[in-house]
C-alpha positions in Angstrom: 0.0 0.0 0.0 3.0 2.3 0.6 3.7 2.2 -3.2 0.3 3.8 -3.7 0.9 6.8 -1.5 2.7 8.9 -4.1 -0.1 8.8 -6.7 -2.7 9.8 -4.0 -0.4 12.7 -3.1 -0.3 13.8 -6.7 -4.0 13.4 -7.1 -4.6 15.6 -4.0 -2.4 18.3 -5.4 -4.2 18.3 -8.7 -7.6 18.3 -7.1 -6.5 21.3 -5.0 -5.2 23.1 -8.1 -8.6 22.5 -9.9 -10.4 23.8 -6.8 -8.3 27.0 -6.9 -9.0 27.5 -10.6 -12.7 26.6 -10.3 -14.3 27.0 -6.8 -17.4 25.2 -8.0 -15.3 22.0 -8.0 -15.5 22.1 -4.2 -19.2 21.7 -4.2 -20.6 18.1 -4.2 -22.3 18.6 -7.5 -19.0 19.8 -9.1 -16.9 17.0 -7.6 -19.4 14.3 -8.5 -19.6 15.6 -12.1 -15.8 15.1 -12.3 -16.1 11.5 -10.9 -18.8 10.8 -13.5 -16.5 11.9 -16.3 -13.6 9.9 -14.9 -15.7 6.7 -14.3 -15.2 5.0 -17.7 -11.5 5.5 -17.6 -11.2 4.4 -14.0 -13.1 1.2 -14.8 -11.0 0.6 -17.9 -7.8 1.1 -15.8 -9.1 -1.5 -13.3 -9.6 -4.0 -16.0 -6.3 -3.2 -17.6 -4.6 -3.7 -14.3 -5.5 -7.3 -14.1 -3.9 -8.0 -17.5 -0.8 -5.9 -16.9 -0.1 -7.3 -13.4 -0.2 -10.8 -14.9 2.6 -9.8 -17.3 0.5 -9.0 -20.4 -1.1 -6.1 -22.4 -4.6 -5.4 -23.7 -4.7 -2.9 -26.6 -8.2 -3.9 -27.8 -10.3 -2.2 -25.1 -10.7 1.2 -26.9 -12.0 -0.5 -30.0 -14.1 -2.8 -27.9 -15.8 0.2 -26.2 -16.6 1.6 -29.7 -18.1 -1.7 -30.8 -20.3 -1.9 -27.7 -21.7 1.5 -28.2 -22.3 1.2 -32.0 -23.8 -2.3 -31.7 -26.1 -1.2 -28.8 -27.3 1.8 -30.7 -28.0 -0.2 -33.9 -29.9 -2.9 -32.0 -31.9 -0.7 -29.7 -32.6 2.1 -32.2 -34.7 4.0 -29.6 -36.7 1.0 -28.5 -37.0 1.0 -24.7 -38.1 -2.6 -24.6 -34.8 -3.7 -26.2 -32.6 -2.1 -23.5 -32.0 -4.9 -21.1 -31.5 -7.7 -23.6 -29.0 -5.5 -25.4 -27.2 -4.6 -22.1 -26.8 -8.3 -21.5 -25.5 -8.8 -25.1 -23.0 -6.0 -24.6 -21.6 -7.7 -21.5 -21.4 -11.0 -23.3 -19.5 -9.4 -26.2 -17.0 -7.9 -23.8 -16.5 -11.3 -22.0 -16.1 -13.1 -25.3 -13.6 -10.7 -26.8 -11.6 -11.0 -23.5 -11.7 -14.8 -23.6 -10.6 -14.9 -27.2 -7.7 -12.5 -26.4 -6.7 -14.7 -23.4 -7.0 -18.0 -25.3 -4.9 -16.8 -28.3 -2.3 -15.4 -26.0 -1.9 -18.4 -23.7 -2.9 -21.4 -25.7 -1.5 -20.3 -29.1 1.4 -18.5 -27.4 1.0 -15.3 -29.5 2.4 -12.3 -27.6 -0.4 -10.3 -26.0 0.8 -7.2 -27.7 0.3 -8.8 -31.1 -2.9 -10.5 -30.1 -4.7 -7.5 -28.8 -3.3 -5.2 -31.5 -4.8 -7.6 -34.0 -8.1 -7.6 -32.2 -8.1 -3.8 -32.1 -7.7 -3.7 -35.9 -10.4 -6.4 -36.4 -12.9 -4.5 -34.2 -12.1 -1.2 -35.7 -12.5 -2.6 -39.2 -15.7 -4.3 -38.3 -17.2 -1.1 -37.0 -16.2 0.9 -40.1 -17.5 -1.8 -42.4 -20.9 -2.0 -40.5 -21.4 1.7 -40.2 -19.5 3.2 -43.1 -18.0 5.6 -40.6 -21.5 7.0 -39.6 -23.2 4.9 -36.9 -26.9 4.4 -37.2 -29.6 3.9 -34.6 -30.1 5.5 -31.2 -29.6 4.5 -27.6 -32.8 4.4 -25.5 -33.2 6.7 -22.5 -33.1 3.6 -20.2 -29.7 2.7 -21.6 -28.3 6.3 -21.4 -29.3 6.8 -17.8 -26.3 4.8 -16.6 -23.9 7.3 -18.1 -25.9 10.4 -17.9 -27.1 10.2 -14.3 -24.3 11.0 -11.8 -25.7 8.7 -9.1 -25.7 5.7 -11.4 -22.2 6.4 -12.7 -20.8 6.8 -9.1 -22.6 3.7 -7.9 -21.3 1.6 -10.8 -17.8 2.9 -10.3 -17.9 2.1 -6.6 -19.2 -1.4 -7.3 -16.4 -2.1 -9.8 -13.8 -0.7 -7.3 -15.0 -2.9 -4.5 -15.2 -6.0 -6.7 -11.6 -5.4 -8.0 -10.3 -5.0 -4.5 -12.0 -8.2 -3.3 -10.7 -10.1 -6.3 -7.2 -9.0 -5.6 -7.5 -10.0 -1.9 -8.8 -13.4 -2.8 -6.7 -16.4 -3.9 -7.1 -15.3 -7.5 -5.4 -12.0 -6.8 -2.4 -13.7 -5.2 -2.0 -16.2 -8.0 -2.3 -13.4 -10.6 0.5 -11.4 -9.0 2.6 -14.6 -8.7 2.0 -15.3 -12.4 3.2 -11.9 -13.4 6.2 -12.0 -11.1 7.5 -15.3 -12.2 5.5 -17.5 -14.5 7.6 -20.6 -14.2 7.8 -20.5 -10.4 4.1 -19.9 -10.2 3.4 -22.9 -12.5 5.8 -25.1 -10.4 3.9 -24.1 -7.2 0.6 -25.3 -8.7 -0.8 -22.1 -10.2 -2.8 -22.7 -13.4 -1.1 -19.9 -15.3 -3.1 -20.3 -18.5 -6.5 -20.1 -16.7 -5.4 -17.2 -14.6 -4.3 -15.1 -17.6 -7.4 -16.0 -19.6 -9.6 -14.8 -16.6 -7.5 -11.6 -16.5 -8.3 -10.9 -20.1 -12.0 -11.7 -19.5 -12.1 -9.2 -16.7 -10.5 -6.6 -19.0 -13.2 -7.3 -21.6 -15.9 -7.0 -19.0 -14.5 -3.7 -17.8 -14.6 -2.4 -21.4 -18.2 -3.4 -21.7 -19.2 -1.5 -18.5 -17.1 1.5 -19.6 -18.9 1.4 -23.0 -22.3 1.4 -21.3 -21.3 4.5 -19.3 -19.7 6.3 -22.3 -22.7 5.6 -24.5 -24.9 7.3 -22.0 -22.5 10.2 -21.4 -21.0 10.9 -24.8 -23.6 9.4 -27.2 -23.1 7.3 -30.3 -19.9 7.8 -32.3 -17.5 5.7 -34.3 -14.7 7.3 -32.3 -16.1 7.1 -28.8 -13.4 4.6 -27.7 -10.5 6.0 -29.7 -7.3 6.1 -27.7 -8.8 4.7 -24.5 -6.5 1.7 -24.6 -3.5 4.0 -24.2 -5.2 6.2 -21.6 -5.9 3.0 -19.5 -2.3 1.8 -19.8 -1.0 5.3 -18.9 -3.3 5.4 -15.8 -2.1 2.0 -14.7 1.5 2.9 -15.1 0.9 6.3 -13.4 -0.4 4.3 -10.5 3.0 2.6 -10.0 2.1 -0.8 -11.6 5.1 -2.4 -13.2 4.6 -3.0 -16.9 6.4 -6.4 -16.7 3.8 -7.7 -14.2 4.0 -8.9 -10.6 3.9 -5.5 -8.9 1.2 -3.0 -8.2 -2.1 -2.2 -6.6 -5.5 -2.1 -8.3 -6.5 0.8 -6.0 -3.4 2.7 -7.2 -4.2 2.0 -10.8 -7.7 3.4 -10.4 -6.2 6.4 -8.6 -3.9 6.8 -11.6 -6.9 7.1 -13.8 -8.4 9.8 -11.6 -5.1 11.6 -11.6 -4.9 11.5 -15.4 -8.5 12.8 -15.6 -7.7 15.5 -13.1 -4.6 16.6 -15.1 -6.6 16.9 -18.3 -9.3 18.8 -16.5 -6.7 21.2 -15.1 -5.1 21.7 -18.5 -8.5 22.4 -20.0 -9.3 25.0 -17.2 -6.1 26.9 -18.1 -6.9 26.8 -21.8 -4.2 24.4 -22.8 -5.0 22.5 -26.0 -6.5 19.0 -25.6 -4.1 17.9 -28.4 -1.4 17.6 -25.7 -3.2 14.7 -24.0 -1.5 12.1 -26.1 1.8 13.9 -25.6 1.3 13.8 -21.8 0.4 10.1 -21.9 3.5 9.3 -23.9 5.8 11.2 -21.6 4.2 9.4 -18.5 4.7 5.9 -20.1 8.3 6.6 -21.1 9.2 8.1 -17.7 7.6 5.3 -15.8 9.3 2.6 -17.7 12.7 4.4 -17.5 12.2 4.9 -13.7 11.5 1.2 -13.4 14.6 0.3 -15.4 16.7 2.5 -13.2 15.3 1.0 -10.0 15.6 -2.6 -11.1 19.4 -3.0 -11.0 19.5 -1.5 -7.5 16.8 -3.8 -6.3 18.7 -6.8 -7.8 22.0 -5.9 -6.2 22.5 -8.0 -3.0 23.3 -6.1 0.1 26.5 -6.9 2.0 26.1 -8.1 5.5 28.4 -7.0 8.2 30.2 -10.3 8.1 30.9 -9.9 4.4 32.3 -6.5 5.1 34.6 -7.8 7.8 35.7 -10.6 5.5 36.4 -8.2 2.7 38.6 -6.1 5.0 
């Protein structure tokens, strides 16, 4: 938990800076509006955490979010009665994509970077082919309420956060971290590495489905609704101190990293700084985090000399 303290400190500083620039932010309505905007990214970061801490990547979540929104709009097309069946279908699609990513990565031994990059391209191409670049249909009010209504967004975010923490405190969480830390040692100790990683990808797909439901309600139907979210989620996880190689990090810190990233973008927007810098900021964060980890690793691997060794050397 100590590793998570720096990101909470940064988050507190950014929130204070936002409050100074916009006093309305201090009011419950203003702060909850910020949480509602951040909820989809926080949920995606939670799902991405499970994959990254297991030693893998998931680059398909942004395209998956777009697919969820576009498919839901096309199938519902304003029909309130179709809302709940389509919501169930959206969740199933997320789980299936996650399971396919996990199976291809673990059973066929295709690197997750290649697997999920390929899935991202497949989903993006499928959306463009189906819509021609202009999505058709409309989401019902019952569907959009989850992303539009602040209370619903906050409750869903809280439920996802609690579920993620409980999962990491269960046996599954311990085996997941062990798998990311040392796959061979975990396998020798009885961990079913393949199953653990497939479940991690399934959780990431499920998180993308939930994020898609919220974004569909908040931002509406667009063929670009999920564009770039995969990189934002990875940036948030890295910002939370999770090691990209796996085996280290906290899911709470990863979610706090998403809130911090959203707070940073909000602050930049308040000061009139172009939103085009968002990708630049994310790139700098990822490079800096990986570089910092590379610098720390040799020191952590260097054995400390005991007093006896020191006397023997003298």
